C-alpha positions as CSV (number, residue, x, y, z in Angstrom):
1,X,97.6,137.1,124.3
2,X,95.7,138.0,121.1
3,X,96.3,135.5,118.3
4,X,95.1,135.6,114.7
5,X,94.5,132.1,113.4
6,X,95.8,131.7,109.9
7,X,95.9,128.0,108.8
8,X,95.5,124.4,109.8
9,X,98.5,122.5,111.1
10,X,99.3,118.8,111.0
11,X,98.7,118.4,114.7
12,X,96.3,119.4,117.5
13,X,96.5,123.2,117.1
14,X,95.8,125.6,114.3
15,X,98.6,127.9,113.2
16,X,98.3,131.5,114.3
17,X,100.3,134.7,114.7
18,X,100.8,136.9,117.7
19,X,100.9,140.7,117.5
20,X,104.8,140.4,117.4
21,X,104.5,138.0,114.4
22,X,105.5,134.9,116.3
23,X,104.0,131.6,115.1
24,X,101.9,129.7,117.7
25,X,99.4,126.9,117.7
26,X,95.9,127.2,119.2
27,X,93.7,124.1,119.4
28,X,89.9,124.0,118.6
29,X,90.0,127.3,116.7
30,X,89.7,127.8,112.9
31,X,91.5,129.8,110.2
32,X,90.2,133.4,109.9
33,X,89.5,133.6,113.6
34,X,90.9,135.9,116.4
35,X,91.2,134.5,119.9
36,X,92.4,135.7,123.3
37,X,94.8,133.0,124.5
38,X,97.1,132.0,127.3
39,X,100.3,130.0,127.2
40,X,99.8,126.2,127.4
41,X,103.0,124.3,126.5
42,X,105.8,125.4,124.3
43,X,104.4,126.9,121.1
44,X,100.8,125.9,122.1
45,X,98.4,128.4,123.5
46,X,95.0,127.7,125.0
47,X,92.0,129.4,123.5
48,X,90.2,131.5,126.2
49,X,87.8,133.9,124.5
50,X,86.8,134.3,120.8
51,X,87.2,137.9,119.5
52,X,86.2,136.9,116.0
53,X,84.9,133.5,114.7
54,X,84.6,132.1,111.2
55,X,81.0,130.9,110.6
56,X,82.0,129.6,107.1
57,X,84.1,126.9,108.8
58,X,82.3,126.3,112.1
59,X,79.4,124.1,113.1
60,X,78.0,122.9,116.4
61,X,79.8,119.7,117.6
62,X,77.5,116.7,117.9
63,X,79.3,115.0,120.8
64,X,79.0,116.4,124.3
65,X,82.5,115.3,125.2
66,X,84.1,117.6,122.6
67,X,86.6,119.2,122.9
68,X,87.7,117.6,126.2
69,X,88.0,114.1,124.7
70,X,91.4,113.6,123.1
71,X,90.1,111.6,120.1
72,X,88.5,114.5,118.0
73,X,90.3,117.7,117.2
74,X,88.2,119.1,114.3
75,X,84.6,118.3,115.3
76,X,83.8,122.0,115.4
77,X,84.6,122.2,111.6
78,X,82.0,121.5,108.9
79,X,82.7,118.1,107.2
80,X,83.3,119.5,103.7
81,X,85.6,122.2,105.1
82,X,87.6,119.5,107.0
83,X,88.4,117.9,103.7
84,X,89.4,121.2,102.2
85,X,91.8,121.9,105.1
86,X,93.3,118.4,104.7
87,X,93.8,119.1,101.0
88,X,95.8,122.2,101.9
89,X,97.9,120.2,104.4
90,X,98.6,117.7,101.7
91,X,99.8,120.4,99.3
92,X,102.0,121.9,102.1
93,X,103.7,118.7,102.9
94,X,103.9,116.9,99.6
95,X,104.1,119.9,97.3
96,X,101.4,118.9,94.9
97,X,97.6,118.8,94.8
98,X,96.1,115.4,95.5
99,X,94.7,114.1,92.2
100,X,92.1,111.9,93.9
101,X,90.4,112.5,97.2
102,X,88.4,109.7,98.9
103,X,86.0,111.0,101.6
104,X,84.3,108.9,104.2
105,X,80.5,108.8,103.3
106,X,79.7,109.2,107.0
107,X,81.5,111.1,109.8
108,X,80.2,108.7,112.5
109,X,79.9,104.9,113.0
110,X,83.0,104.2,111.0
111,X,85.6,102.9,113.4
112,X,85.8,99.1,114.0
113,X,88.4,99.1,116.8
114,X,88.9,101.2,119.9
115,X,90.9,101.2,123.1
116,X,89.6,102.2,126.6
117,X,91.9,102.9,129.5
118,X,91.0,101.8,133.1
119,X,91.5,103.9,136.1
120,X,89.8,103.9,139.5
121,X,87.1,101.5,138.4
122,X,86.2,103.5,135.3
123,X,86.7,102.9,131.6
124,X,87.3,105.7,129.2
125,X,89.4,107.8,126.8
126,X,92.2,110.1,127.7
127,X,91.3,113.7,128.4
128,X,92.9,116.2,126.0
129,X,96.1,117.7,127.4
130,X,94.8,121.1,126.4
131,X,92.6,120.9,129.5
132,X,94.9,118.8,131.7
133,X,98.5,118.1,130.9
134,X,98.3,114.8,132.9
135,X,95.6,113.6,130.5
136,X,93.4,112.0,133.2
137,X,90.6,109.5,132.3
138,X,87.5,110.8,130.7
139,X,84.7,108.2,131.3
140,X,82.6,107.4,128.3
141,X,79.3,105.7,127.7
142,X,80.1,105.3,124.0
143,X,81.5,107.2,121.0
144,X,79.8,108.4,117.9
145,X,82.7,107.4,115.7
146,X,82.4,103.8,116.7
147,X,80.3,101.1,115.0
148,X,77.2,100.1,116.8
149,X,78.6,96.8,118.0
150,X,81.4,98.5,119.9
151,X,79.1,101.0,121.6
152,X,76.9,98.1,122.8
153,X,80.1,96.4,124.2
154,X,81.0,99.5,126.1
155,X,77.5,99.6,127.6
156,X,77.8,96.0,128.8
157,X,81.2,96.6,130.3
158,X,80.1,99.6,132.4
159,X,78.1,97.2,134.6
160,X,81.2,95.4,135.8
161,X,83.6,96.2,138.7
162,X,87.1,96.5,137.3
163,X,90.1,95.2,139.2
164,X,93.1,97.6,139.9
165,X,95.4,95.3,137.8
166,X,93.4,96.1,134.6
167,X,95.3,98.6,132.4
168,X,92.6,98.8,129.7
169,X,90.5,96.9,127.1
170,X,90.7,96.8,123.4
171,X,87.5,96.1,121.4
172,X,87.2,95.0,117.8
173,X,84.1,94.3,115.8
174,X,83.3,92.8,112.4
175,X,80.3,94.9,111.4
176,X,79.5,92.4,108.6
177,X,79.0,89.5,110.9
178,X,78.2,91.3,114.2
179,X,81.1,89.5,115.9
180,X,82.8,91.4,118.7
181,X,86.1,90.6,120.5
182,X,87.7,92.0,123.6
183,X,91.3,92.0,124.8
184,X,91.8,92.4,128.6
185,X,95.2,94.0,129.2
186,X,96.5,93.4,132.8
187,X,99.6,95.1,134.2
188,X,102.7,93.0,134.7
189,X,103.5,91.8,138.2
190,X,99.8,92.2,139.2
191,X,97.3,89.4,139.9
192,X,94.8,88.6,137.2
193,X,91.5,88.0,139.1
194,X,89.8,84.9,137.6
195,X,86.4,86.0,138.8
196,X,86.6,89.1,136.6
197,X,87.7,87.1,133.6
198,X,84.7,84.8,134.2
199,X,82.3,87.8,134.3
200,X,83.6,89.0,130.9
201,X,83.4,85.5,129.5
202,X,79.7,85.5,130.4
203,X,79.1,88.6,128.3
204,X,78.1,88.1,124.6
205,X,81.6,88.5,123.2
206,X,82.6,86.2,120.3
207,X,86.1,85.9,121.8
208,X,87.9,87.1,125.0
209,X,91.7,87.4,125.1
210,X,93.7,87.8,128.3
211,X,97.0,89.6,128.1
212,X,99.7,90.7,130.5
213,X,102.4,93.4,130.0
214,X,102.9,97.1,129.9
215,X,102.3,100.0,127.4
216,X,102.8,98.5,123.9
217,X,104.3,95.2,125.0
218,X,101.6,92.6,125.8
219,X,101.9,88.9,126.0
220,X,98.8,86.8,125.1
221,X,98.1,84.3,127.9
222,X,94.8,82.7,127.1
223,X,91.9,82.9,124.6
224,X,88.3,82.0,125.3
225,X,85.9,81.4,122.5
226,X,86.5,82.1,118.8
227,X,89.5,84.3,118.0
228,X,89.3,85.0,114.3
229,X,86.8,86.4,111.9
230,X,86.3,86.8,108.1
231,X,85.1,89.9,106.3
232,X,84.6,90.7,102.6
233,X,86.0,93.7,100.8
234,X,84.8,93.8,97.2
235,X,85.5,90.4,95.7
236,X,88.2,89.5,98.4
237,X,87.8,87.7,101.6
238,X,90.1,88.5,104.6
239,X,90.5,86.3,107.7
240,X,92.2,87.9,110.6
241,X,92.4,87.9,114.4
242,X,91.9,90.8,116.8
243,X,95.7,90.9,117.1
244,X,96.0,92.0,113.5
245,X,95.7,95.5,112.0
246,X,92.8,96.4,109.6
247,X,92.1,99.8,108.2
248,X,89.9,101.5,110.8
249,X,87.2,103.1,108.5
250,X,84.9,100.3,107.3
251,X,83.1,102.7,105.0
252,X,86.2,103.2,102.8
253,X,87.6,99.6,102.7
254,X,86.5,98.9,99.2
255,X,87.4,102.3,97.7
256,X,90.8,102.3,99.4
257,X,91.5,98.8,98.1
258,X,90.6,99.8,94.5
259,X,92.8,102.9,94.8
260,X,96.1,101.2,95.6
261,X,97.2,99.8,92.3
262,X,100.4,100.3,90.3
263,X,100.3,102.4,87.2
264,X,101.2,99.4,85.0
265,X,101.8,95.7,85.1
266,X,105.1,94.4,86.4
267,X,107.2,91.2,86.6
268,X,108.4,90.9,90.2
269,X,107.1,93.0,93.1
270,X,108.0,93.5,96.7
271,X,105.6,94.6,99.5
272,X,106.8,95.8,102.9
273,X,104.7,96.2,106.0
274,X,102.0,94.1,104.4
275,X,99.9,93.2,107.4
276,X,97.1,90.6,106.7
277,X,97.5,91.3,103.0
278,X,94.8,94.0,102.6
279,X,96.6,95.4,99.6
280,X,98.4,92.2,98.7
281,X,95.4,90.4,97.1
282,X,94.7,93.0,94.4
283,X,98.4,93.5,93.8
284,X,98.6,89.8,92.8
285,X,96.5,90.7,89.7
286,X,99.1,93.2,88.5
287,X,102.4,91.3,88.8
288,X,103.8,87.9,87.8
289,X,105.3,87.3,91.2
290,X,105.1,89.0,94.6
291,X,107.1,88.8,97.8
292,X,105.2,90.2,100.8
293,X,106.5,90.7,104.3
294,X,105.6,91.9,107.8
295,X,107.3,91.5,111.2
296,X,104.1,90.5,113.0
297,X,103.7,86.7,113.2
298,X,100.0,86.9,113.4
299,X,99.7,89.0,110.3
300,X,102.2,86.8,108.5
301,X,100.0,83.7,109.2
302,X,96.7,85.3,108.1
303,X,98.3,86.9,105.0
304,X,99.3,83.4,104.0
305,X,95.8,82.1,104.5
306,X,94.3,85.0,102.6
307,X,96.7,84.7,99.7
308,X,96.2,80.9,99.4
309,X,92.5,81.6,99.1
310,X,93.2,83.5,96.0
311,X,95.1,80.5,94.6
312,X,98.3,82.5,94.2
313,X,100.4,79.4,94.1
314,X,104.1,79.8,93.3
315,X,103.5,83.4,92.3
316,X,103.4,84.5,95.9
317,X,106.1,84.3,98.6
318,X,105.0,85.0,102.2
319,X,107.9,86.4,104.3
320,X,108.1,86.9,108.1
321,X,110.7,89.7,108.4
322,X,111.3,93.3,109.2
323,X,111.3,95.6,106.2
324,X,115.1,96.2,106.1
325,X,116.1,92.6,106.2
326,X,113.6,91.7,103.5
327,X,114.5,94.5,101.0
328,X,118.2,94.0,101.7
329,X,118.1,90.4,100.4
330,X,115.5,90.9,97.7
331,X,116.7,91.0,94.1
332,X,115.5,92.2,90.7
333,X,112.1,93.6,91.7
334,X,110.4,96.2,89.5
335,X,107.7,97.4,91.8
336,X,107.8,98.2,95.5
337,X,104.7,98.8,97.7
338,X,105.2,100.1,101.2
339,X,102.6,100.8,104.0
340,X,104.8,101.7,107.0
341,X,103.7,102.6,110.5
342,X,103.4,106.2,111.6
343,X,107.2,106.6,111.9
344,X,107.6,106.0,108.2
345,X,110.4,104.1,106.5
346,X,113.8,103.8,108.3
347,X,116.8,105.3,106.7
348,X,118.4,101.9,106.0
349,X,115.2,100.9,104.1
350,X,115.2,104.2,102.1
351,X,118.9,103.6,101.4
352,X,118.2,100.1,100.0
353,X,115.4,101.6,97.8
354,X,117.9,104.1,96.3
355,X,120.4,101.4,95.8
356,X,118.1,98.9,94.1
357,X,115.9,101.5,92.3
358,X,112.7,99.6,91.4
359,X,110.9,101.3,88.5
360,X,107.9,102.2,90.6
361,X,107.2,102.8,94.3
362,X,103.7,103.0,95.7
363,X,103.9,104.6,99.2
364,X,100.8,104.4,101.5
365,X,101.2,106.7,104.5
366,X,99.3,107.5,107.6
367,X,101.6,110.4,108.6
368,X,102.3,113.4,106.5
369,X,105.4,114.3,108.5
370,X,107.2,111.0,108.0
371,X,106.0,110.8,104.4
372,X,107.5,114.3,103.7
373,X,110.8,113.1,105.3
374,X,111.0,110.0,103.2
375,X,110.0,111.7,100.0
376,X,112.8,114.3,100.4
377,X,115.3,111.4,100.1
378,X,113.5,109.4,97.5
379,X,113.1,112.4,95.2
380,X,116.8,112.1,94.5
381,X,116.0,109.3,92.0
382,X,112.2,109.4,91.8
383,X,109.5,111.7,90.6
384,X,105.9,111.8,91.8
385,X,103.6,110.7,89.0
386,X,100.3,110.3,90.9
387,X,98.8,111.2,94.3
388,X,95.7,110.6,96.4
389,X,94.3,111.7,99.8
390,X,92.1,109.3,101.8
391,X,90.1,111.3,104.3
392,X,89.2,108.2,106.4
393,X,89.4,109.9,109.8
394,X,86.5,112.5,110.0
395,X,86.7,115.0,112.8
396,X,90.4,114.6,113.3
397,X,93.4,116.1,111.5
398,X,94.6,112.6,110.5
399,X,94.6,111.5,106.9
400,X,96.0,108.8,104.7
401,X,98.1,109.6,101.7
402,X,99.1,107.5,98.6
403,X,102.0,108.6,96.4
404,X,103.1,106.8,93.2
405,X,106.8,107.4,92.4
406,X,108.5,106.6,89.1
407,X,112.3,106.2,88.7
408,X,113.8,109.1,86.8
């Protein structure tokens, strides 16, 4: 079927129109192009043959695994045009132009963490479902998006023989110190071969963690070596373990940190989904007191360590709690800062915000769809006063957004 590609979409495909005017999505194309396609899945169509391409947007991909690898969706688009397309998506979802746009200074060597699946003795990424709906393993020798330390680790691992019980490995690197860490994830109810763990321990990793479980639920069984590291972002020091979350693009750490500040100084502030305290430390300079929470015990512990280093004293309260329980019992806060996971805020949390009505809400989001959903409710009592787009995921459709809301 002939499809005219019209615009980007917040997802794998680009939005297009069929001769009958139906809206479909075609991956790895570009606006202004015409493609011969065939049905793939639902509204998605697979590009088969270009009938007209758009040289103003296109460039030659630099990775030989594109487009089969599931990690990059926009590597065929010129870097500056990628940002333009993301600006248009921001306008579509949020309804306003982003006032500030932070762009990664490099499109490669920026990611500090990665996950590789294991299957049949090989490590790799998942193959894009455009080419196989079962998403089989795509073996890799490295990835241009990863920092050098991670690619060296992948090369070391390729020499090993992997046991069937290994689900995958997660790698984390501190590019400032050169430290690298590996998490070995073994499937539940399978034997963990001690000889394989010993082989990994003999590799030059700073720390090795052994885990057992399934999908997203993993229990840490044992740690070998050092299991924490400290990095500097601007004037702040952050200590964390490989079990904590850190913003993935090391090249935008400082700019992102300097961006997320309230529009004025406040008395009491509340911070939900705070992690290790990445945004907590600069927030302490803008408020008289701050309550900061996260449900992850590891993040809670290191957030306390990082805040104490800043001599927050009685001005800071560290809370181990889910977001709803924390905001439900919190009182008299003027400022709210939220950085939720991809699913956004839950309806009960939004309900508490609209009940307690802090003067300002700073919303950091990694998902335009969930952000749009939450803003549609918050706009009952709030207006957008400031916005920013953080293009920290080059060659993908993903982006970070920051929205400042003021009570009406």
